[in-house]
N, CA, C and O atoms as a CHARMM CRD file, in Angstrom:
* protein
*
   72
    1    1 MET  N     -5.34500   7.96100 118.59200 PROA 1      0.00000
    2    1 MET  CA    -6.35600   7.05000 119.18900 PROA 1      0.00000
    3    1 MET  C     -7.14600   7.77600 120.28700 PROA 1      0.00000
    4    1 MET  O     -6.59000   8.58200 121.03300 PROA 1      0.00000
    5    2 ALA  N     -8.40800   7.48800 120.37200 PROA 2      0.00000
    6    2 ALA  CA    -9.26100   8.15800 121.36400 PROA 2      0.00000
    7    2 ALA  C     -8.74200   7.90600 122.78000 PROA 2      0.00000
    8    2 ALA  O     -8.80600   8.78300 123.64100 PROA 2      0.00000
    9    3 VAL  N     -8.22900   6.70200 123.00700 PROA 3      0.00000
   10    3 VAL  CA    -7.72400   6.36200 124.35000 PROA 3      0.00000
   11    3 VAL  C     -6.60100   7.31500 124.75400 PROA 3      0.00000
   12    3 VAL  O     -6.54600   7.79100 125.88800 PROA 3      0.00000
   13    4 VAL  N     -5.71400   7.57900 123.80400 PROA 4      0.00000
   14    4 VAL  CA    -4.58900   8.48000 124.09800 PROA 4      0.00000
   15    4 VAL  C     -5.09500   9.87100 124.43900 PROA 4      0.00000
   16    4 VAL  O     -4.65600  10.47200 125.41900 PROA 4      0.00000
   17    5 GLN  N     -6.01900  10.38500 123.63300 PROA 5      0.00000
   18    5 GLN  CA    -6.55500  11.72300 123.87900 PROA 5      0.00000
   19    5 GLN  C     -7.29600  11.76000 125.21300 PROA 5      0.00000
   20    5 GLN  O     -7.24900  12.76300 125.92500 PROA 5      0.00000
   21    6 ALA  N     -7.96800  10.68500 125.54500 PROA 6      0.00000
   22    6 ALA  CA    -8.70900  10.63900 126.81200 PROA 6      0.00000
   23    6 ALA  C     -7.74400  10.78400 127.97200 PROA 6      0.00000
   24    6 ALA  O     -8.00500  11.53000 128.91600 PROA 6      0.00000
   25    7 ARG  N     -6.62700  10.07100 127.90200 PROA 7      0.00000
   26    7 ARG  CA    -5.64000  10.16800 128.99500 PROA 7      0.00000
   27    7 ARG  C     -5.04600  11.56300 129.06000 PROA 7      0.00000
   28    7 ARG  O     -4.80600  12.09400 130.14500 PROA 7      0.00000
   29    8 LEU  N     -4.80900  12.16100 127.89000 PROA 8      0.00000
   30    8 LEU  CA    -4.22600  13.51000 127.87000 PROA 8      0.00000
   31    8 LEU  C     -5.17200  14.49000 128.55400 PROA 8      0.00000
   32    8 LEU  O     -4.73500  15.35000 129.32000 PROA 8      0.00000
   33    9 SER  N     -6.45300  14.36200 128.27900 PROA 9      0.00000
   34    9 SER  CA    -7.42600  15.28200 128.87300 PROA 9      0.00000
   35    9 SER  C     -7.52300  15.04100 130.37900 PROA 9      0.00000
   36    9 SER  O     -7.80500  15.96200 131.14600 PROA 9      0.00000
   37   10 ILE  N     -7.28600  13.78100 130.79800 PROA 10     0.00000
   38   10 ILE  CA    -7.35800  13.45600 132.22500 PROA 10     0.00000
   39   10 ILE  C     -6.07100  13.87000 132.92800 PROA 10     0.00000
   40   10 ILE  O     -6.10700  14.48900 133.99200 PROA 10     0.00000
   41   11 LYS  N     -4.94200  13.52600 132.33100 PROA 11     0.00000
   42   11 LYS  CA    -3.64900  13.88500 132.92800 PROA 11     0.00000
   43   11 LYS  C     -2.74200  14.51700 131.87500 PROA 11     0.00000
   44   11 LYS  O     -1.87800  13.84100 131.31700 PROA 11     0.00000
   45   12 PRO  N     -2.93000  15.79300 131.60300 PROA 12     0.00000
   46   12 PRO  CA    -2.13100  16.48600 130.59300 PROA 12     0.00000
   47   12 PRO  C     -0.65100  16.46700 130.92400 PROA 12     0.00000
   48   12 PRO  O      0.19200  16.67300 130.05200 PROA 12     0.00000
   49   13 LYS  N     -0.34300  16.22100 132.17700 PROA 13     0.00000
   50   13 LYS  CA     1.07200  16.20100 132.57800 PROA 13     0.00000
   51   13 LYS  C      1.74800  14.90200 132.14900 PROA 13     0.00000
   52   13 LYS  O      2.97500  14.83100 132.07900 PROA 13     0.00000
   53   14 MET  N      0.95200  13.88200 131.86300 PROA 14     0.00000
   54   14 MET  CA     1.55400  12.59400 131.47800 PROA 14     0.00000
   55   14 MET  C      1.42200  12.38700 129.97000 PROA 14     0.00000
   56   14 MET  O      1.10700  11.28500 129.52200 PROA 14     0.00000
   57   15 GLN  N      1.65900  13.43100 129.19400 PROA 15     0.00000
   58   15 GLN  CA     1.52700  13.32600 127.74000 PROA 15     0.00000
   59   15 GLN  C      2.53800  12.33000 127.18100 PROA 15     0.00000
   60   15 GLN  O      2.28700  11.68700 126.16200 PROA 15     0.00000
   61   16 SER  N      3.68700  12.20500 127.85400 PROA 16     0.00000
   62   16 SER  CA     4.71800  11.29700 127.34700 PROA 16     0.00000
   63   16 SER  C      4.28700   9.84000 127.49100 PROA 16     0.00000
   64   16 SER  O      4.93300   8.94900 126.94100 PROA 16     0.00000
   65   17 VAL  N      3.20400   9.59000 128.22100 PROA 17     0.00000
   66   17 VAL  CA     2.76100   8.20000 128.41800 PROA 17     0.00000
   67   17 VAL  C      2.00400   7.70000 127.19200 PROA 17     0.00000
   68   17 VAL  O      1.84400   6.49800 126.98300 PROA 17     0.00000
   69   18 ARG  N      1.53200   8.67800 126.36900 PROA 18     0.00000
   70   18 ARG  CA     0.79300   8.33000 125.14000 PROA 18     0.00000
   71   18 ARG  C      0.25700   6.91100 125.15100 PROA 18     0.00000
   72   18 ARG  O     -0.38100   6.48500 124.18800 PROA 18     0.00000
């Protein structure tokens, strides 16, 4: 989902938050 990728790009450290 685009939302998930957006968060990853913003906070790559919180990838587990998917």
